[in-house]
Rosetta silent file (secondary structure, phi, psi, omega in degrees, C-alpha in Angstrom):
SEQUENCE: MKDQDIQLISRLITGVRWAALATVTEQGPEASHVAFVAEPDFGAMLLHLSGLAAHTRNLSDDPRASLAIGEADCERGDPQTLARLSLHGHIEKLARDTPAYSAARQCYLARIPTAEALFGFADFSLFRLVVERGRLVGGFGRARDFSPEALRLAARFAAARPDSAD
SCORE:     score description
SCORE:     0.000 S_00000001
   1 L     0.000  141.128 -178.354    0.403  -16.771  -11.228 S_00000001
   2 L   -68.184  148.944  178.128    4.083  -17.490  -11.831 S_00000001
   3 H   -56.869  -38.600 -179.200    6.492  -17.699   -8.900 S_00000001
   4 H   -64.764  -31.734  177.174    8.568  -14.850  -10.345 S_00000001
   5 H   -71.765  -41.388  177.279    5.475  -12.606  -10.309 S_00000001
   6 H   -60.968  -43.557  178.822    4.692  -13.526   -6.692 S_00000001
   7 H   -64.178  -38.490  178.906    8.294  -12.733   -5.773 S_00000001
   8 H   -67.396  -42.562  175.896    8.127   -9.394   -7.609 S_00000001
   9 H   -58.128  -46.678  179.439    4.900   -8.436   -5.816 S_00000001
  10 H   -59.431  -45.894 -178.651    6.567   -9.321   -2.520 S_00000001
  11 H   -63.403  -40.823  179.684    9.680   -7.302   -3.343 S_00000001
  12 H   -66.782  -44.076 -177.203    7.686   -4.223   -4.319 S_00000001
  13 H   -69.220  -37.427 -178.311    5.479   -4.304   -1.224 S_00000001
  14 H   -88.786  -16.740 -175.460    8.345   -4.912    1.213 S_00000001
  15 H   -99.591   -2.221 -176.752   10.922   -2.755   -0.558 S_00000001
  16 L  -132.657  142.848  177.031    8.958    0.472   -0.895 S_00000001
  17 L  -121.970    1.210 -174.059    7.215    2.645    1.714 S_00000001
  18 E  -127.206  129.806 -175.769    6.041    5.538   -0.491 S_00000001
  19 E  -147.629  167.019  175.237    3.287    5.251   -3.078 S_00000001
  20 E   -91.574  127.791  176.937    0.710    7.219   -5.036 S_00000001
  21 E  -103.911  123.144  177.093   -2.779    7.101   -3.556 S_00000001
  22 E  -104.135  128.464  177.685   -5.620    7.688   -6.003 S_00000001
  23 E  -123.605  172.193 -176.789   -8.942    8.844   -4.606 S_00000001
  24 E  -110.045  133.007  174.236  -12.234    9.907   -6.182 S_00000001
  25 E  -123.391  172.369  175.281  -13.576   13.470   -6.176 S_00000001
  26 L   -62.179  -28.526 -179.530  -16.591   15.086   -7.821 S_00000001
  27 L   -84.640   -9.451 -179.241  -14.172   16.443  -10.416 S_00000001
  28 E   127.890 -162.680 -178.328  -12.653   13.009  -11.088 S_00000001
  29 E   -70.994  150.606  177.089   -9.605   11.088   -9.873 S_00000001
  30 E  -139.595  135.000 -179.305   -6.994   12.750   -7.691 S_00000001
  31 E  -117.607  145.379  174.774   -3.570   11.368   -6.802 S_00000001
  32 E  -146.641  170.719  179.458   -1.244   12.174   -3.931 S_00000001
  33 E  -105.889  139.971 -178.304    1.723   10.466   -2.294 S_00000001
  34 E  -143.005  156.479  169.842    1.499    8.665    1.030 S_00000001
  35 E   -81.856  148.265  178.619    3.524    6.337    3.214 S_00000001
  36 L  -145.028  156.631  176.216    2.121    2.828    3.494 S_00000001
  37 E  -138.298  134.357  178.140    2.782   -0.399    5.349 S_00000001
  38 E   -79.692  140.381  168.488    1.453   -3.830    4.413 S_00000001
  39 L   -66.174  159.400 -175.305   -0.409   -5.903    6.964 S_00000001
  40 L   -53.399  -33.617 -179.684    1.374   -9.230    7.574 S_00000001
  41 L   -94.193    5.134 -179.216   -0.829  -11.137    5.076 S_00000001
  42 L    61.484   12.971  179.770   -0.699   -8.281    2.499 S_00000001
  43 L   -73.328  -19.953  178.333   -4.528   -8.303    2.469 S_00000001
  44 E  -148.751  153.161  175.761   -4.588   -4.608    3.328 S_00000001
  45 E  -109.553  133.414 -179.326   -2.210   -1.670    3.262 S_00000001
  46 E   -90.386  134.683  178.829   -2.080    0.616    6.287 S_00000001
  47 E  -127.731  132.418  177.173   -2.155    4.374    5.758 S_00000001
  48 E  -110.408  103.460 -167.735   -1.691    6.960    8.521 S_00000001
  49 E  -119.866  147.298  175.591   -3.393   10.062    7.152 S_00000001
  50 E   -83.781  137.456  175.358   -4.145   13.572    8.315 S_00000001
  51 L   -65.965  -13.986  178.856   -7.757   14.708    8.306 S_00000001
  52 L   -81.589  -15.707 -177.019   -6.474   17.997    6.887 S_00000001
  53 L   -78.942  144.374  179.552   -5.331   16.327    3.656 S_00000001
  54 H   -60.096  -39.566 -178.102   -7.550   16.403    0.574 S_00000001
  55 H   -63.559  -33.252  178.719   -7.153   12.664    0.019 S_00000001
  56 H   -69.740  -41.211  175.706   -8.536   11.926    3.502 S_00000001
  57 H   -63.625  -40.252  177.824  -11.578   14.112    2.877 S_00000001
  58 H   -59.859  -42.342 -178.324  -12.049   12.402   -0.490 S_00000001
  59 H   -67.396  -29.269  177.087  -11.987    8.995    1.200 S_00000001
  60 H   -71.311  -26.049  177.388  -14.667   10.026    3.680 S_00000001
  61 H   -84.566  -34.753 -177.897  -16.932   10.855    0.711 S_00000001
  62 L  -149.614  111.427 -173.497  -16.035    7.792   -1.371 S_00000001
  63 L   -76.132   -1.719  178.459  -13.990    4.925    0.115 S_00000001
  64 E   -70.890  136.762 -178.540  -12.808    3.582   -3.251 S_00000001
  65 E  -156.309  165.666  173.867   -9.062    3.994   -3.691 S_00000001
  66 E  -144.118  148.690 -178.209   -6.018    2.617   -5.367 S_00000001
  67 E  -120.959  124.797  179.423   -2.370    2.569   -4.407 S_00000001
  68 E  -107.658  118.495 -177.550    0.360    2.625   -7.070 S_00000001
  69 E  -113.369  129.913 -176.903    3.717    1.253   -5.932 S_00000001
  70 E  -132.231  151.621  174.003    6.700    1.513   -8.234 S_00000001
  71 L   -66.952  144.964 -179.693   10.293    0.457   -8.454 S_00000001
  72 L   -64.258  140.225  177.305   12.733    3.363   -8.045 S_00000001
  73 L   -93.334  111.683  179.435   13.900    5.034  -11.235 S_00000001
  74 L   -91.232   10.076  179.467   17.690    5.263  -11.195 S_00000001
  75 L    59.168   33.347  173.811   17.604    7.107  -14.545 S_00000001
  76 L  -121.585  130.749  176.460   19.373    4.225  -16.279 S_00000001
  77 L    74.792 -163.825 -175.037   17.776    2.541  -19.227 S_00000001
  78 L   -85.506  118.488  179.832   14.128    2.602  -20.234 S_00000001
  79 H   -63.868  -17.703  177.486   11.727    3.589  -17.410 S_00000001
  80 H   -66.040  -15.734 -179.088    9.041    1.471  -19.131 S_00000001
  81 H   -89.997   -4.055  179.171   10.906   -1.586  -17.845 S_00000001
  82 L   -69.830  140.119  178.400   10.477   -0.611  -14.179 S_00000001
  83 L   -75.137  144.173  177.475    8.214   -2.897  -12.155 S_00000001
  84 E  -151.342  157.644 -172.271    5.007   -1.431  -10.755 S_00000001
  85 E  -139.647  133.996  174.251    1.986   -2.576   -8.873 S_00000001
  86 E  -118.323  127.748  178.113   -1.532   -1.151   -8.547 S_00000001
  87 E  -114.139  125.793 -175.728   -3.713   -2.234   -5.649 S_00000001
  88 E  -117.901  139.214  179.181   -7.418   -1.414   -5.870 S_00000001
  89 E   179.724 -147.738 -179.412   -9.996   -1.618   -3.109 S_00000001
  90 E  -132.049  156.354 -176.385  -11.790    0.320   -0.435 S_00000001
  91 E   -98.317  137.935  172.186  -10.723    2.212    2.657 S_00000001
  92 E  -123.525  131.291  175.925  -11.736    1.411    6.225 S_00000001
  93 E   -86.761  135.129  179.255  -10.972    3.782    9.090 S_00000001
  94 L   -93.111  127.940  177.496   -9.737    2.063   12.255 S_00000001
  95 L   -72.378  135.422 -175.393  -11.258    3.233   15.539 S_00000001
  96 L   -60.013  -31.016 -173.042   -8.553    4.196   18.062 S_00000001
  97 L   -94.968   30.988 -177.762  -10.023    2.222   20.954 S_00000001
  98 L  -120.693  155.745  174.731   -9.960   -1.187   19.261 S_00000001
  99 H   -61.687  -32.735  178.998   -7.515   -4.092   19.241 S_00000001
 100 H   -62.144  -39.936  178.229   -7.367   -3.787   15.424 S_00000001
 101 H   -63.984  -46.762 -179.151   -6.066   -0.217   15.772 S_00000001
 102 H   -59.193  -44.635  179.125   -3.423   -1.265   18.302 S_00000001
 103 H   -65.232  -41.972 -179.910   -2.200   -4.087   16.065 S_00000001
 104 H   -66.007  -41.338  178.956   -2.168   -1.833   12.989 S_00000001
 105 H   -60.846  -46.079  179.154   -0.307    0.907   14.868 S_00000001
 106 H   -61.389  -43.688  178.456    2.333   -1.566   16.008 S_00000001
 107 H   -62.087  -45.531 -178.456    2.701   -2.928   12.467 S_00000001
 108 H   -62.584  -47.391 -177.196    2.966    0.573   11.000 S_00000001
 109 H   -70.903  -25.845  175.630    5.568    1.750   13.510 S_00000001
 110 H   -63.892  -32.620 -177.987    7.652   -1.405   13.077 S_00000001
 111 H   -92.837  -34.297 -178.646    8.114   -0.400    9.431 S_00000001
 112 L  -131.063   73.700 -176.237    8.110    3.418    9.814 S_00000001
 113 H   -62.119  -24.150 -179.628    9.293    4.205   13.367 S_00000001
 114 H   -68.798   -9.903  179.290    9.741    7.908   12.555 S_00000001
 115 H   -82.263   -3.695 -176.636    5.920    8.203   12.395 S_00000001
 116 H   -49.793  -47.282 -177.485    5.640    7.769   16.178 S_00000001
 117 H   -61.792  -33.886 -178.225    5.181   11.507   16.829 S_00000001
 118 H   -67.014  -24.222  177.850    2.337   11.730   14.299 S_00000001
 119 H   -68.130  -16.221  176.255    0.289    9.242   16.308 S_00000001
 120 H   -85.566   -8.896 -179.228    0.016   11.941   18.976 S_00000001
 121 L   -84.705  130.923 -176.160   -1.651   14.391   16.589 S_00000001
 122 L   -65.615  -26.797 -176.646   -5.444   14.447   16.889 S_00000001
 123 L   -84.478   -4.356  179.017   -6.004   14.959   13.164 S_00000001
 124 E   -93.833  139.226  178.122   -4.165   11.747   12.139 S_00000001
 125 E  -135.068  155.897  175.601   -6.029    8.468   11.754 S_00000001
 126 E   -95.642  135.555  179.214   -5.134    4.952   10.688 S_00000001
 127 E  -128.212  154.786  173.046   -6.834    3.529    7.622 S_00000001
 128 E  -116.800  126.909  168.308   -6.732    0.164    5.875 S_00000001
 129 E   -90.557  104.579  179.188   -6.862   -0.120    2.099 S_00000001
 130 E   -81.135  115.697 -173.358   -8.549   -3.516    1.776 S_00000001
 131 E   -79.584  125.309  178.757   -7.281   -4.910   -1.509 S_00000001
 132 E  -104.067  -26.389  178.225   -9.948   -6.345   -3.815 S_00000001
 133 E  -163.867  163.238  179.913   -7.817   -6.716   -6.942 S_00000001
 134 E  -146.395  168.805  176.677   -4.418   -5.811   -8.273 S_00000001
 135 E  -140.908  128.656  177.793   -2.366   -5.356  -11.409 S_00000001
 136 E  -110.657  130.465  170.059    1.320   -6.116  -11.775 S_00000001
 137 E  -117.511  110.507 -176.132    3.465   -4.681  -14.538 S_00000001
 138 E   -89.127    6.172 -177.289    6.804   -6.450  -14.383 S_00000001
 139 E   141.433 -179.357 -177.389    8.313   -4.380  -17.171 S_00000001
 140 L   -59.070  124.453  177.407    7.516   -3.497  -20.751 S_00000001
 141 L    77.127    9.601 -178.649    5.033   -6.011  -22.199 S_00000001
 142 E  -126.277   91.562 -176.941    4.713   -8.006  -18.950 S_00000001
 143 E  -137.314  146.873  176.608    1.413   -7.257  -17.214 S_00000001
 144 E  -159.197  145.939  173.067   -1.231   -9.288  -15.409 S_00000001
 145 E   -82.588  156.073  176.956   -4.188   -8.819  -13.115 S_00000001
 146 E  -149.148  162.881 -178.938   -4.286  -10.714   -9.840 S_00000001
 147 L  -101.147  171.212  176.459   -6.577  -11.470   -6.915 S_00000001
 148 H   -57.780  -24.969  177.835   -5.996  -11.048   -3.182 S_00000001
 149 H   -60.113  -37.139  177.679   -4.865  -14.701   -3.081 S_00000001
 150 H   -63.309  -33.985  176.999   -1.688  -13.689   -4.958 S_00000001
 151 H   -66.840  -39.999  177.620   -1.003  -11.153   -2.195 S_00000001
 152 H   -62.567  -40.408  176.607   -1.290  -13.867    0.450 S_00000001
 153 H   -63.868  -41.621  178.571    1.228  -15.964   -1.508 S_00000001
 154 H   -64.012  -36.609  178.020    3.540  -12.939   -1.769 S_00000001
 155 H   -65.951  -41.160  177.883    3.246  -12.390    1.990 S_00000001
 156 H   -64.641  -38.613  176.893    4.226  -16.005    2.657 S_00000001
 157 H   -62.889  -45.008 -179.425    7.198  -15.574    0.328 S_00000001
 158 H   -62.423  -41.757 -178.927    8.249  -12.384    2.174 S_00000001
 159 H   -65.343  -29.217 -178.677    7.925  -14.072    5.571 S_00000001
 160 H   -82.503  -16.218 -179.641   10.160  -16.934    4.411 S_00000001
 161 L   -81.646  124.511  179.396   12.916  -14.590    3.176 S_00000001
 162 L   -67.127  -23.593 -177.222   15.527  -13.907    5.862 S_00000001
 163 L   -97.672   10.293 -177.480   16.350  -10.494    4.336 S_00000001
 164 L   -68.991  153.107 -179.811   12.727   -9.289    4.091 S_00000001
 165 L   -68.273  151.232  178.698   11.818   -5.896    5.561 S_00000001
 166 L   -73.549    0.000    0.000   10.243   -5.795    9.014 S_00000001
C-alpha cells in the first residue's frame, strides 16, 4: 500500500470520532451512528454502546459489523472526492472486571472525555470491533482494499506525528 494511503487511513481514524455502524438484522443490514476510538495499534475500534440501542441488540445476535468513517463534507466541490474508510470485522464485548476493559476505558476516555458519565450507566458496555479487512476510498476513482497490517502501519504513522490526536 502506498505511503499516501497509509497516511490517509491514519488521518481519518485520528481525525474523526463519529462514524456509521452497520449491523445485521433478520430484515437485512441496519446502520446507525456511534462514537468510536481506535486502539493504539488500530487493530480494533472501541465502541461504548447502550444495551437499549437496536445496534447493540443486533450485535448480540450477530457479531459481524462494519464501521464507515468519512471525511467531513464542507459542501464545497464534489462530495465524491471525499475520503472514506470502511472497516469490517466482528464485535467482542469487554467484561468490566478485566484489565482489557480498564485499558480500553482509559483509551476511550482519553479521546472522548465527555463520555465519563456514561460509564456509570449500567446499560452501557464497551465493545471492540476487531478489524479483519478494510476498504479505503481516497476520492473519486481511488479505491483499494487493505488488511489489518495497513492499520498497524497507519497507527505507527499516527504515533510518529507530533500533531496526532490523543
